C-alpha positions in Angstrom: 0.0 0.0 0.0 1.4 3.3 -1.0 0.3 6.8 0.0 0.7 9.9 -2.1 1.8 13.0 -0.2 1.1 16.2 -2.2 4.0 18.5 -2.1 3.5 21.8 -0.5 4.1 24.7 -2.9 7.2 26.4 -1.5 9.7 29.0 -2.4 11.9 26.9 -4.7 14.6 28.3 -7.0 12.2 28.6 -10.0 9.7 30.6 -8.0 12.4 32.9 -6.6 13.7 33.6 -10.1 10.6 33.6 -12.2 8.2 35.1 -9.7 4.6 34.8 -9.0 5.3 36.0 -5.5 2.1 38.0 -5.0 -0.4 40.0 -6.9 1.5 43.3 -6.1 5.1 42.1 -6.4 5.4 39.4 -9.0 9.2 39.0 -9.1 12.6 40.6 -8.8 11.8 42.9 -11.7 8.9 44.4 -9.7 11.3 45.1 -6.8 13.5 47.0 -9.2 10.4 48.8 -10.6 9.2 49.8 -7.2 12.7 51.1 -6.3 12.5 53.1 -9.5 9.1 54.6 -8.5 10.5 55.3 -5.0 13.4 57.3 -6.5 10.9 59.2 -8.6 8.8 60.1 -5.6 12.0 61.2 -3.6 13.1 63.5 -6.4 9.6 65.0 -6.7 9.4 65.6 -3.0 12.7 67.5 -3.2 11.2 69.6 -5.9 13.8 68.7 -8.5 12.9 69.5 -12.1 14.4 66.2 -13.2 11.5 64.4 -11.5 9.5 65.0 -14.8 11.8 62.6 -16.7 11.6 60.0 -14.0 7.8 60.3 -13.9 7.5 59.7 -17.6 9.8 56.7 -17.3 7.8 55.4 -14.4 4.6 55.6 -16.5 6.3 53.5 -19.2 7.4 50.9 -16.7 4.0 50.7 -15.2 2.4 50.2 -18.6 4.9 47.4 -19.3 3.8 45.7 -16.1 0.1 46.1 -17.0 0.5 44.6 -20.5 2.6 41.8 -19.0 5.7 41.9 -21.2 7.9 38.8 -21.4 10.4 38.8 -18.6 13.5 39.4 -20.6 12.0 42.2 -22.6 10.7 43.7 -19.4 14.1 43.6 -17.8 15.7 45.2 -20.9 13.1 48.0 -20.8 13.7 48.7 -17.0 17.5 48.9 -17.6 17.0 51.2 -20.6 14.7 53.6 -18.6 17.1 53.5 -15.7 20.1 54.5 -17.9 18.1 57.3 -19.6 16.0 58.8 -16.8 18.4 58.5 -13.9 21.3 59.6 -16.1 19.4 62.9 -16.5 18.2 63.0 -12.8 21.7 62.5 -11.4 23.4 64.8 -13.9 25.6 62.0 -15.3 25.4 63.3 -18.9 27.2 66.5 -17.9 29.4 65.1 -15.2 30.7 62.0 -17.0 31.9 62.4 -20.5 31.4 58.8 -21.5 27.9 58.4 -20.1 26.3 59.6 -23.3 28.2 56.9 -25.2 27.0 54.2 -22.7 23.4 55.3 -22.9 23.3 55.4 -26.7 25.1 52.1 -26.9 23.0 50.1 -24.5 19.6 51.6 -24.1 18.3 50.8 -27.6 19.0 47.1 -27.0 16.5 47.3 -24.2 13.6 49.4 -25.7 13.7 48.6 -29.4 12.5 45.0 -29.1 9.7 46.2 -26.8 8.6 48.7 -29.4 8.3 45.9 -32.0 6.3 43.8 -29.5 3.9 46.7 -29.0 3.4 47.0 -32.8 2.8 43.3 -33.0 0.1 43.4 -30.4 -1.5 46.4 -32.2 -1.6 44.2 -35.3 0.6 46.6 -37.3 3.5 44.3 -38.0 3.8 40.5 -38.4 4.5 38.2 -35.4 8.1 37.0 -35.5 6.9 33.7 -33.9 4.8 32.7 -36.9 7.6 33.7 -39.4 10.1 31.6 -37.5 7.8 28.6 -37.2 7.1 28.7 -40.9 10.7 29.4 -41.7 9.8 32.3 -43.9 13.2 33.9 -44.5 11.9 36.9 -46.4 9.5 37.8 -43.6 12.1 37.3 -40.9 14.4 39.6 -42.9 11.6 42.2 -43.2 11.0 42.0 -39.4 14.7 42.6 -38.8 14.6 45.7 -41.1 11.4 47.1 -39.5 12.9 46.6 -36.0 16.1 48.4 -37.1 14.1 51.2 -38.8 11.9 51.8 -35.7 15.0 51.9 -33.5 16.7 54.4 -35.8 13.6 56.6 -35.9 13.4 56.7 -32.1 17.2 57.4 -31.9 16.9 60.1 -34.5 14.1 61.7 -32.6 16.0 61.5 -29.3 19.0 63.1 -30.9 16.9 65.9 -32.4 15.6 66.7 -29.0 19.1 66.8 -27.6 20.2 69.0 -30.4 17.4 71.5 -29.7 18.3 71.4 -26.0 22.0 72.1 -26.8 21.2 74.8 -29.4 18.7 76.8 -27.3 20.0 75.9 -23.8 16.6 74.5 -22.7 17.8 71.6 -20.6 20.7 70.5 -18.3 22.5 68.7 -21.1 25.1 70.9 -22.7 27.1 68.9 -25.3 28.4 70.0 -28.7 26.4 69.1 -31.7 29.1 66.7 -32.8 28.3 64.5 -29.8 24.7 64.3 -31.1 25.9 63.0 -34.5 28.2 60.5 -32.9 25.5 59.5 -30.5 23.2 58.7 -33.5 25.9 56.5 -35.0 26.3 54.6 -31.7 22.5 54.3 -31.4 22.3 52.8 -34.9 24.9 50.2 -34.1 23.1 49.3 -30.9 19.8 49.0 -32.7 21.3 46.5 -35.1 22.3 44.4 -32.1 18.8 44.9 -30.6 17.2 43.6 -33.8 19.5 40.6 -33.9 18.8 40.0 -30.1 15.0 40.1 -30.6 15.3 37.6 -33.5 17.5 35.2 -31.5 15.1 35.3 -28.5 12.1 34.7 -30.7 13.9 31.7 -32.3 14.6 30.1 -29.0 11.1 30.8 -27.8 9.2 29.4 -30.7 11.3 26.5 -31.8 
């Protein structure tokens, strides 16, 4: 005679890493997200003007949580928003010469794949999963090009705003225009890597 003892759901390694902790804090990413929100509130209470950028980034991260992004894409977006928003809030763009290069090199890898996912969910562009499953090389190539183009468009818009700020002295960032041109080149290279990264993740997910 054998008896079956049902295992009690505990805090094993998988649950610690992948989450489902509670309805409010799902996983470690939510802890980082809440810390981001806490910093935003702290800057706002101090009356700093840079709290505006942090607030906008907080809204983006909250929306990402609501729409339930895949974990790795969510992580990339959090890192990108942290680099961009806290770089402005802490004055890193002006105080550290190389910070602009770091942001333009790394942040597109985080947010560009998320932008493509948003377009997929809106029904504007094809789903990479279907193209990979059907092994449609032409469509996969088109998805790569669209992802790259979206990233370049966002990067160009970001650089245009920076140029306006530098030209008219509107914001805290005071860098020569040449930095803006170089920044766009770095962003383009990073967006190429982001498009390739999104394709590789999709291939592993839908194989």
